[in-house]
C-alpha angles and dihedrals in degrees: 000000000000090000090061094057117096114244092247096053091117120023112219101214126174090257092053092050093047092048096048092039092053092051090050092048092050091050091050090047092050090049093051091044091052091049092054098034112021111213126221131220111264132187111246127219095226101038116044092218133090111255137179127214091268092048091053091048091050092047088050091052091049093049091047091052092047092049090048092051093047092049 
């Protein structure tokens, strides 16, 4: 399937690399932070569910994507 795609199916611009690179760096940072200082699930004031640091980051990414698509 990948052989049938033209080489320019997704342009890798500087903005794309910075965006994906920053997400990868934040995920690596969260992993290292959790290895040295394990987080615990806490109950948020906005969401009535227990979330960890990674959960809150993922929810933030989802909300950012939804807001971007609705804009």
